[in-house]
Backbone as CSV, one residue per row, in Angstrom:
resi,resn,N_x,N_y,N_z,CA_x,CA_y,CA_z,C_x,C_y,C_z
1,UNK,-4.846,19.193,11.234,-3.797,18.451,11.973,-3.924,16.949,11.913
2,UNK,-3.354,15.938,11.661,-3.835,14.504,12.019,-3.557,13.744,10.966
3,UNK,-2.629,13.040,11.325,-1.770,12.322,10.006,-2.159,10.738,10.271
4,UNK,-2.266,10.516,11.435,-3.196,8.546,11.519,-1.579,8.443,11.670
5,UNK,-0.721,9.016,12.572,0.623,8.577,12.918,0.922,7.075,13.025
6,UNK,-0.451,6.245,13.527,0.009,4.840,14.296,-0.086,3.926,12.513
7,UNK,-1.072,4.886,11.864,-1.298,4.183,10.610,0.111,4.046,9.985
8,UNK,0.308,5.356,10.154,1.402,5.489,9.073,2.902,4.648,9.091
9,UNK,3.136,4.977,10.618,4.117,3.898,11.252,3.765,2.146,10.576
10,UNK,2.612,1.712,10.999,2.287,0.161,10.479,2.550,0.190,9.061
11,UNK,2.334,1.042,8.226,2.556,1.036,6.910,4.077,0.542,6.542
12,UNK,4.991,1.650,6.600,6.220,1.451,6.679,7.008,0.126,7.744
13,UNK,6.541,-0.053,8.317,6.887,-1.509,9.155,6.623,-2.563,8.474
14,UNK,5.520,-2.514,7.784,4.768,-3.355,7.059,5.674,-3.597,5.750
15,UNK,5.709,-2.827,5.006,6.395,-2.380,4.014,7.671,-2.990,4.021
16,UNK,8.505,-2.584,5.083,9.927,-2.971,5.575,10.129,-4.632,5.635
17,UNK,8.973,-5.209,6.538,9.306,-6.423,7.302,10.127,-6.991,6.576
18,UNK,10.060,-7.681,5.313,10.275,-8.517,4.449,11.843,-8.502,4.284
19,UNK,12.176,-7.247,4.138,13.627,-6.856,3.792,14.535,-6.267,4.791
20,UNK,14.122,-6.376,6.205,14.820,-5.796,7.206,15.742,-4.165,6.810
21,UNK,14.799,-3.483,5.884,15.348,-2.118,5.418,15.362,-1.326,6.619
22,UNK,14.237,-1.202,7.283,13.917,-0.043,8.529,15.132,-0.320,9.251
23,UNK,15.704,-1.761,9.546,16.395,-1.768,10.490,17.938,-1.333,9.895
24,UNK,18.020,-1.715,9.031,19.543,-1.094,8.055,19.595,0.460,8.526
25,UNK,18.420,1.643,8.118,18.174,2.769,8.478,18.632,2.933,9.731
26,UNK,17.911,2.183,10.567,17.793,3.062,12.021,19.555,2.252,12.223
27,UNK,20.014,1.334,12.185,21.335,1.049,12.336,22.128,2.317,11.877
28,UNK,21.945,2.855,10.896,23.143,3.646,10.435,22.819,5.201,11.095
29,UNK,21.416,5.401,11.501,20.940,6.919,12.293,22.020,6.739,13.946
30,UNK,21.420,5.291,14.469,22.310,5.033,15.770,23.906,5.372,15.455
31,UNK,24.256,4.247,14.815,25.612,4.630,14.568,26.319,6.177,14.494
32,UNK,25.336,6.886,13.630,25.681,8.478,13.683,25.825,9.179,14.504
33,UNK,24.534,9.012,15.209,24.392,9.670,16.785,25.322,9.321,18.131
34,UNK,25.724,8.135,17.514,26.754,7.688,18.841,28.212,8.078,18.677
35,UNK,28.509,8.131,17.240,29.267,8.361,16.705,29.688,10.143,16.918
36,UNK,28.902,10.525,16.632,28.977,12.075,17.091,28.986,12.547,18.483
37,UNK,28.537,11.979,19.474,28.379,12.472,20.820,29.016,11.353,21.654
38,UNK,28.508,11.506,22.866,28.645,9.787,23.539,27.631,8.823,23.081
39,UNK,28.505,7.200,23.388,27.675,6.418,23.227,27.043,5.843,23.961
40,UNK,26.420,6.878,24.840,25.585,6.955,26.157,24.502,7.290,26.013
41,UNK,22.878,6.820,25.834,21.805,7.680,25.444,21.367,8.577,26.857
42,UNK,22.241,8.216,27.873,21.887,9.363,28.985,22.668,10.980,29.177
43,UNK,23.798,10.464,28.386,24.383,11.607,28.141,24.509,12.469,26.381
44,UNK,23.715,11.687,25.710,23.665,11.918,24.271,22.310,12.127,23.884
45,UNK,21.484,13.027,23.750,20.142,13.411,23.790,19.721,13.095,22.265
46,UNK,20.596,13.286,21.223,20.244,12.790,19.911,20.083,11.230,20.077
47,UNK,21.319,10.571,20.248,21.418,9.211,20.442,19.864,8.918,21.141
48,UNK,19.439,9.521,22.709,18.510,9.066,23.201,17.121,9.065,22.295
49,UNK,17.040,10.302,21.540,15.899,10.248,20.843,15.794,9.124,19.454
50,UNK,16.836,8.501,19.038,16.869,7.992,18.124,16.461,6.317,18.290
51,UNK,16.908,6.078,19.588,16.674,4.678,20.222,15.113,5.198,20.901
52,UNK,14.447,6.046,21.356,13.072,5.786,21.097,12.491,5.652,20.159
53,UNK,12.738,6.749,18.897,12.005,6.383,17.646,12.088,4.555,16.974
54,UNK,12.987,4.039,17.664,13.912,2.687,17.155,13.077,1.690,17.795
55,UNK,12.435,1.991,18.812,11.489,1.213,20.022,10.162,1.089,19.624
56,UNK,9.716,2.175,18.957,8.348,2.506,18.445,8.504,1.439,16.923
57,UNK,9.464,1.120,16.568,9.392,0.289,15.322,9.881,-1.151,15.525
58,UNK,10.305,-1.651,17.076,10.555,-2.912,17.211,12.078,-3.356,16.603
59,UNK,12.905,-2.306,16.862,14.211,-2.693,16.019,14.991,-3.275,17.109
60,UNK,15.490,-4.520,16.807,15.829,-5.938,17.647,17.162,-4.894,18.492
61,UNK,17.119,-5.552,19.730,18.566,-5.150,20.537,19.558,-5.653,19.751
62,UNK,19.872,-6.189,19.300,21.293,-6.754,18.415,21.678,-5.450,17.594
63,UNK,20.324,-5.232,16.724,20.878,-3.741,15.645,21.361,-3.012,16.344
64,UNK,20.732,-2.455,17.873,20.922,-1.439,18.341,22.393,-1.342,18.427
65,UNK,22.461,-2.625,19.406,23.930,-2.843,20.196,25.188,-2.941,18.582
66,UNK,24.727,-3.461,18.098,25.875,-3.399,17.058,26.515,-2.042,16.436
67,UNK,25.219,-1.138,15.982,25.536,0.249,15.769,26.065,0.948,16.904
68,UNK,26.054,0.632,18.012,26.494,1.745,18.847,28.113,0.864,19.546
69,UNK,28.092,-0.157,18.918,29.588,-1.072,19.166,30.625,-0.296,17.955
70,UNK,30.030,-0.246,16.904,30.707,0.048,15.647,31.262,1.428,16.238
71,UNK,30.463,2.421,16.862,30.695,3.815,17.106,31.723,3.829,17.981
72,UNK,31.552,3.034,19.250,32.738,2.834,20.098,34.055,2.407,19.434
73,UNK,33.985,1.327,18.579,35.197,0.692,18.295,36.283,1.723,17.233
74,UNK,35.555,2.939,17.247,36.320,3.927,16.412,35.994,3.706,15.034
75,UNK,35.326,3.659,14.238,34.977,3.433,12.819,35.419,4.756,12.338
76,UNK,35.679,4.295,10.775,36.565,5.888,10.335,35.368,5.986,8.978
77,UNK,33.962,5.163,9.256,32.859,5.220,8.530,32.340,6.717,8.806
78,UNK,32.101,7.940,7.846,31.750,8.911,8.315,30.257,9.410,7.527
79,UNK,29.810,10.130,7.691,27.994,10.246,6.930,27.871,11.657,6.994
80,UNK,27.234,12.506,6.375,26.404,13.492,5.796,25.544,13.628,5.936
81,UNK,24.533,14.751,6.737,23.536,14.564,7.043,22.985,15.527,6.006
82,UNK,22.133,15.251,4.799,21.823,15.864,3.507,20.345,16.182,4.015
83,UNK,19.886,17.463,3.431,18.451,17.653,3.051,17.959,17.796,1.444
84,UNK,16.899,17.244,0.870,16.545,17.682,-0.569,15.280,18.091,-0.176
85,UNK,14.945,19.104,-1.052,13.399,19.283,-1.044,12.926,19.486,-2.762
86,UNK,11.903,18.689,-2.732,11.504,19.010,-4.230,9.749,18.981,-4.432
87,UNK,9.219,18.915,-5.811,7.836,18.846,-5.784,7.457,17.509,-6.970
88,UNK,6.582,17.130,-6.378,5.597,16.264,-7.131,4.890,16.311,-8.109
89,UNK,3.907,15.654,-8.640,2.821,16.040,-9.411,1.465,16.859,-8.566
90,UNK,1.271,17.901,-9.826,0.327,18.661,-9.473,0.637,19.626,-8.304
91,UNK,2.495,19.849,-7.932,2.539,20.512,-7.127,2.716,20.231,-5.489
92,UNK,3.011,19.065,-5.692,2.961,18.227,-4.457,4.715,18.711,-4.025
93,UNK,4.418,18.916,-2.548,5.593,19.045,-2.154,6.499,17.856,-1.109
94,UNK,7.556,17.854,-1.156,8.395,16.673,-0.241,9.985,17.125,-0.166
95,UNK,10.159,16.970,0.924,11.257,16.986,1.613,12.083,15.589,2.189
96,UNK,13.032,15.566,1.680,13.897,14.307,1.741,15.116,14.130,2.717
97,UNK,15.042,13.504,4.129,16.669,14.129,4.510,17.293,12.648,4.165
98,UNK,18.598,12.741,4.169,19.397,11.506,4.024,20.472,11.422,4.790
99,UNK,21.541,9.800,4.828,22.595,9.902,5.590,23.393,9.302,4.830
100,UNK,24.610,10.032,4.415,25.165,9.410,3.172,26.846,9.497,3.012
101,UNK,27.379,8.472,2.777,28.875,8.973,2.679,29.098,8.950,1.413
102,UNK,28.454,9.326,0.526,28.282,9.628,-0.951,27.744,10.587,-1.245
103,UNK,27.846,12.098,-1.317,27.121,12.762,-1.705,26.383,12.841,-2.708
104,UNK,27.808,13.213,-4.038,27.033,12.630,-5.601,26.105,11.866,-5.693
105,UNK,26.594,10.607,-5.225,26.164,9.205,-5.437,24.405,9.505,-5.134
106,UNK,24.332,9.841,-3.592,22.694,10.250,-3.256,21.980,11.331,-4.022
107,UNK,22.515,12.410,-4.328,21.896,13.317,-4.909,21.116,12.995,-6.338
108,UNK,22.308,12.635,-6.871,22.179,12.059,-8.389,20.314,10.761,-7.904
109,UNK,20.861,9.942,-7.277,19.938,8.746,-6.749,18.730,9.694,-6.335
110,UNK,18.201,10.630,-5.726,16.936,11.638,-5.465,16.505,12.081,-6.215
111,UNK,17.481,12.886,-7.094,17.251,13.861,-8.511,16.438,12.556,-9.169
112,UNK,17.007,11.419,-9.960,16.511,10.424,-10.621,14.686,9.823,-10.001
113,UNK,14.650,9.658,-8.806,13.593,9.361,-8.189,12.611,10.183,-8.035
114,UNK,12.964,11.182,-8.119,12.129,12.639,-8.623,11.444,12.568,-10.195
115,UNK,12.576,12.344,-11.081,12.695,12.830,-12.286,11.601,11.787,-13.058
116,UNK,12.390,10.648,-12.754,11.367,9.602,-13.233,9.777,9.153,-13.061
117,UNK,9.456,9.448,-12.056,8.263,9.686,-11.372,7.331,11.229,-11.496
118,UNK,7.583,12.107,-12.454,6.816,12.833,-12.491,6.873,14.193,-11.513
119,UNK,8.092,14.271,-10.733,8.531,15.392,-10.310,10.195,15.804,-10.080
120,UNK,10.300,16.816,-9.620,11.668,17.444,-9.970,12.329,17.881,-8.439
121,UNK,13.574,18.145,-8.439,14.286,18.303,-7.419,14.374,20.048,-7.208
122,UNK,14.077,20.793,-6.175,14.005,21.884,-5.999,15.074,22.467,-5.366
123,UNK,15.259,23.791,-5.110,16.474,24.424,-4.357,16.311,24.310,-2.870
124,UNK,17.356,24.486,-2.245,17.074,24.458,-0.623,16.267,25.644,-0.301
125,UNK,15.274,25.541,0.542,14.168,26.204,0.963,12.925,26.733,-0.108
126,UNK,13.467,25.671,-1.046,11.830,25.891,-1.619,10.662,25.376,-1.508
127,UNK,10.568,24.571,-0.541,9.383,23.404,0.047,9.585,23.638,1.838
128,UNK,10.651,23.756,2.170,10.602,23.785,3.606,9.902,24.654,4.419
129,UNK,9.690,25.717,3.815,8.883,26.709,4.683,7.567,26.462,4.472
130,UNK,6.614,25.809,4.185,5.658,25.392,4.371,5.377,24.048,5.018
131,UNK,6.521,23.618,5.542,6.567,22.610,6.901,7.041,23.656,8.397
132,UNK,6.172,22.525,9.218,6.865,22.892,10.418,7.618,22.031,11.123
133,UNK,8.607,22.190,11.608,8.885,20.983,12.645,8.741,20.604,13.712
134,UNK,8.101,19.557,14.084,7.051,19.352,14.787,7.616,17.966,15.757
135,UNK,7.353,17.762,16.877,7.549,16.609,18.205,6.281,15.724,17.925
136,UNK,6.204,14.650,17.614,4.516,13.775,17.745,5.145,12.586,18.638
137,UNK,4.209,12.586,19.402,4.488,11.256,20.678,2.895,10.804,20.842
138,UNK,2.860,9.620,20.549,1.747,8.818,20.728,1.686,8.151,21.947
139,UNK,0.422,7.558,22.559,0.271,6.580,23.542,-1.057,6.375,23.822
140,UNK,-1.218,5.251,24.107,-2.416,4.276,24.519,-2.720,3.964,25.858
141,UNK,-4.062,3.816,25.431,-4.670,3.358,27.260,-4.689,4.418,27.616
142,UNK,-4.667,5.894,27.320,-5.016,7.321,28.023,-6.235,8.136,27.130
143,UNK,-7.227,8.594,28.265,-8.115,9.321,27.268,-7.509,11.034,26.798
144,UNK,-7.720,11.453,25.800,-7.343,13.108,25.453,-7.640,13.656,26.709
145,UNK,-8.349,13.702,27.668,-8.339,14.344,28.657,-7.240,13.985,30.017
146,UNK,-6.969,12.462,29.868,-5.698,12.438,30.930,-4.769,12.682,30.468
147,UNK,-4.347,12.790,29.351,-3.226,13.438,28.661,-2.359,15.165,28.952
148,UNK,-4.106,15.423,28.689,-4.024,16.902,28.819,-3.555,17.181,30.381
149,UNK,-4.078,16.305,31.396,-3.988,16.578,32.685,-2.467,16.290,33.038
150,UNK,-2.000,15.131,32.349,-0.490,14.907,32.743,0.086,16.020,32.187
151,UNK,0.282,16.370,30.762,1.021,17.725,30.519,0.946,18.902,31.458
152,UNK,-0.224,19.248,32.019,-0.524,20.089,32.801,0.127,20.581,34.091
153,UNK,0.129,18.870,34.752,0.729,18.877,35.933,2.383,18.752,35.773
154,UNK,2.732,18.558,34.457,4.238,18.643,34.429,4.703,19.719,33.290
155,UNK,3.680,20.886,33.411,3.697,21.882,32.848,4.952,22.290,31.754
156,UNK,4.421,21.221,30.745,4.584,21.172,29.136,3.517,21.445,28.520
157,UNK,3.927,22.069,27.455,2.976,22.697,26.350,3.096,21.689,25.156
158,UNK,1.874,22.007,24.834,1.723,21.228,23.455,0.896,21.927,22.507
159,UNK,0.894,22.083,21.335,0.583,22.742,20.264,-0.946,21.791,19.864
160,UNK,-1.185,20.490,20.011,-2.459,20.216,19.840,-2.314,18.490,20.718
161,UNK,-3.436,18.094,21.094,-3.726,16.721,21.248,-4.735,16.275,20.598
162,UNK,-4.728,15.181,19.980,-5.892,14.387,19.000,-5.940,13.149,19.507
163,UNK,-6.975,12.542,19.345,-7.521,11.057,19.298,-7.388,11.015,17.812
164,UNK,-6.714,9.362,17.583,-6.248,9.101,16.024,-6.576,7.597,16.534
165,UNK,-7.187,7.363,16.273,-7.767,5.700,15.962,-7.709,5.182,17.562
166,UNK,-6.864,4.210,17.815,-6.603,3.781,19.404,-5.316,4.316,20.384
167,UNK,-4.977,5.621,19.696,-4.094,6.266,20.664,-4.554,7.853,20.656
168,UNK,-3.700,8.500,21.534,-3.577,10.094,21.584,-2.623,10.490,21.295
169,UNK,-2.742,11.452,20.453,-1.207,11.566,19.605,-0.970,13.445,20.170
170,UNK,0.541,13.709,20.628,0.641,15.077,21.438,1.464,15.618,19.991
171,UNK,1.142,16.994,19.869,1.995,17.347,18.921,2.468,18.768,19.301
172,UNK,3.971,18.626,19.561,4.729,19.832,20.615,5.748,20.430,19.442
173,UNK,6.571,21.144,19.786,7.616,21.971,19.313,8.480,21.009,19.537
174,UNK,9.842,21.004,18.864,10.558,19.839,18.685,11.133,19.986,20.003
175,UNK,11.937,21.477,20.776,12.317,21.369,21.855,11.623,20.578,23.096
176,UNK,10.007,19.965,22.752,9.826,19.906,23.975,9.436,18.370,23.870
177,UNK,10.018,17.482,23.075,10.195,16.148,22.598,10.335,15.280,24.076
178,UNK,11.620,15.795,24.351,12.019,14.843,26.121,10.633,15.212,27.297
179,UNK,10.558,16.517,27.079,10.036,16.875,28.537,8.456,16.059,28.217
180,UNK,7.944,16.069,26.822,6.665,15.318,26.603,7.127,14.026,27.302
181,UNK,7.764,13.460,26.735,8.128,11.860,27.155,8.460,11.478,28.737
182,UNK,9.196,12.497,29.131,9.205,12.323,31.087,8.272,12.726,31.650
183,UNK,7.032,13.242,30.834,5.862,13.697,31.699,4.977,12.478,31.478
184,UNK,5.009,11.935,30.547,4.374,10.541,30.374,4.893,9.804,31.292
185,UNK,6.290,9.567,31.431,6.669,8.566,31.982,6.961,9.044,33.814
186,UNK,6.725,10.222,34.353,6.210,10.510,35.219,4.758,9.988,35.773
187,UNK,4.001,9.699,34.710,2.841,9.047,35.004,2.618,7.395,34.811
188,UNK,3.871,7.088,34.672,3.733,5.337,34.708,3.673,4.885,33.277
189,UNK,4.006,5.924,32.301,3.726,5.662,30.459,4.969,5.319,30.575
190,UNK,5.263,3.732,29.918,6.567,3.491,29.650,6.663,3.060,27.769
191,UNK,5.655,2.555,27.621,5.658,2.499,25.645,4.977,3.649,24.890
192,UNK,5.949,4.232,23.895,4.920,4.812,23.226,4.747,4.243,21.914
193,UNK,3.434,4.615,21.186,3.057,4.096,19.628,3.531,4.910,18.922
194,UNK,4.269,6.163,19.080,4.732,7.332,18.163,5.641,7.964,18.765
195,UNK,6.875,8.284,18.404,7.721,8.725,18.839,8.705,9.554,17.474
196,UNK,8.133,10.772,17.476,8.985,10.990,15.978,9.152,12.851,16.080
197,UNK,10.157,13.015,15.274,10.728,14.860,15.290,10.452,14.502,13.632
198,UNK,9.154,15.486,13.213,9.244,15.335,11.734,8.733,16.509,11.129
199,UNK,8.340,16.673,10.167,8.381,17.503,9.692,6.976,17.879,8.765
200,UNK,6.201,18.860,9.672,4.489,18.426,9.092,4.348,19.794,8.151
201,UNK,3.269,19.396,7.325,2.775,20.265,6.462,1.744,20.960,6.821
202,UNK,1.971,22.304,6.708,1.137,23.257,7.403,-0.512,23.305,6.325
203,UNK,-0.526,22.767,5.346,-1.585,22.595,4.473,-1.435,21.139,3.843
204,UNK,-2.579,20.012,3.929,-2.476,19.044,3.135,-2.901,19.416,2.011
205,UNK,-2.538,18.650,0.780,-3.715,18.723,-0.530,-3.660,17.233,-0.967
206,UNK,-5.113,17.151,-1.327,-5.493,16.134,-2.170,-5.164,16.059,-3.334
207,UNK,-4.599,14.683,-4.043,-4.548,14.615,-5.312,-5.839,13.971,-6.099
208,UNK,-5.776,14.073,-7.205,-6.946,13.120,-8.267,-6.105,11.664,-8.203
209,UNK,-6.698,11.068,-8.524,-6.734,9.616,-8.510,-5.253,9.192,-9.123
210,UNK,-5.374,9.630,-10.721,-4.241,9.179,-11.214,-2.799,10.254,-10.695
211,UNK,-2.593,10.870,-10.323,-1.715,11.812,-10.029,-1.334,11.375,-8.456
212,UNK,-2.313,10.664,-7.557,-2.160,10.256,-6.423,-1.610,9.079,-6.376
213,UNK,-1.682,7.876,-7.534,-1.019,6.854,-7.524,0.933,7.074,-8.390
214,UNK,0.624,8.369,-9.376,1.943,8.832,-9.587,2.816,8.932,-8.260
215,UNK,2.184,9.975,-7.865,2.868,10.330,-6.267,3.603,9.162,-5.298
216,UNK,2.326,7.878,-5.209,2.868,7.377,-4.368,4.175,6.668,-4.519
217,UNK,4.030,5.995,-6.182,5.187,5.381,-6.510,6.786,6.300,-6.594
218,UNK,6.280,7.604,-6.785,7.510,8.385,-6.283,8.051,8.109,-5.189
219,UNK,7.043,8.221,-3.997,7.652,8.351,-2.458,8.125,7.249,-2.547
220,UNK,7.725,6.048,-2.962,8.278,4.389,-2.625,9.337,4.654,-3.303
221,UNK,9.941,4.946,-4.232,10.900,5.068,-5.383,11.976,5.881,-4.350
222,UNK,12.039,6.845,-3.807,12.486,7.353,-2.776,12.877,7.137,-1.405
223,UNK,11.874,6.504,-0.801,12.339,5.902,0.320,12.946,4.425,-0.005
224,UNK,12.936,3.902,-1.207,13.539,2.542,-1.485,15.395,3.062,-1.410
225,UNK,15.773,4.080,-1.490,16.675,4.333,-1.591,17.613,4.140,-0.314
226,UNK,18.831,3.448,-0.450,19.403,3.021,0.692,20.035,4.430,1.702
227,UNK,20.442,5.405,0.953,21.059,6.427,1.842,19.355,7.509,2.536
228,UNK,18.353,7.491,1.972,17.138,7.758,2.437,16.765,7.489,3.826
229,UNK,16.742,8.617,5.167,16.064,8.042,6.214,14.493,8.461,6.526
230,UNK,14.169,9.708,5.980,13.189,10.403,5.995,12.430,11.142,4.966
231,UNK,11.292,10.969,4.487,10.474,11.501,3.616,9.272,11.985,4.274
232,UNK,9.282,13.663,4.072,8.033,14.292,4.468,7.524,14.609,2.968
233,UNK,5.924,14.773,3.107,5.395,15.489,1.907,3.768,16.168,2.535
234,UNK,3.458,16.724,1.501,1.800,17.477,2.102,0.737,16.893,1.590
235,UNK,0.812,15.937,0.991,-0.161,14.794,0.395,-1.072,13.948,1.621
236,UNK,-2.549,14.155,1.165,-3.080,13.091,2.182,-3.412,12.066,1.341
237,UNK,-3.254,11.034,1.686,-3.078,9.940,1.051,-4.330,8.864,1.691
238,UNK,-4.890,9.458,2.683,-5.900,8.831,3.030,-5.730,7.895,4.194
239,UNK,-4.213,7.469,4.907,-4.305,6.387,5.668,-5.090,6.847,7.323
């Protein structure tokens, strides 16, 4: 395990900085979460989680407020949550999560992004069984031993605790996400370098240079799609 989560986050943020694309994706996710439940994060765990993630990407407050206000205003815009699974070059595996108001458009665009870059869409379940849903929470300014002590004192279980770059990353079951965060907050931690619910590959694979270039091009094409929120894969890109 160990995907250098801070580096991955920084790479995504840097890639999206000039277009504010990441803000648009969060705006949509916040709106959907607020519309499906109460627009108050203290009463809506899904919304609370999305807002915690948004914080780690420095999403501006006006983006958050606008999305929540849109949900409060009773907007009739509805989105479906979709998951696509597929394969890249050399049998690499990819999972794509999307929020869309046009299912046919999104399916067509995701399929095209795979097909034009050496990949192909699979059927539901063809890839997901090789991934584990995982909570990933990172903090800075704490040692691995200190983090372990904080979690033990709060009686919170973690799958693994690893030092990665300048942060300590906690890997836990998805239903432990808020418990891990509350344990840290109880110890005075208010900022998180990473706060994600992700699909973590059970085994990473390395690709030869030419296949890796093609794979990265495919991932970029998928992530560029307006309806795509998250992309998970099993390729070690050396971040």
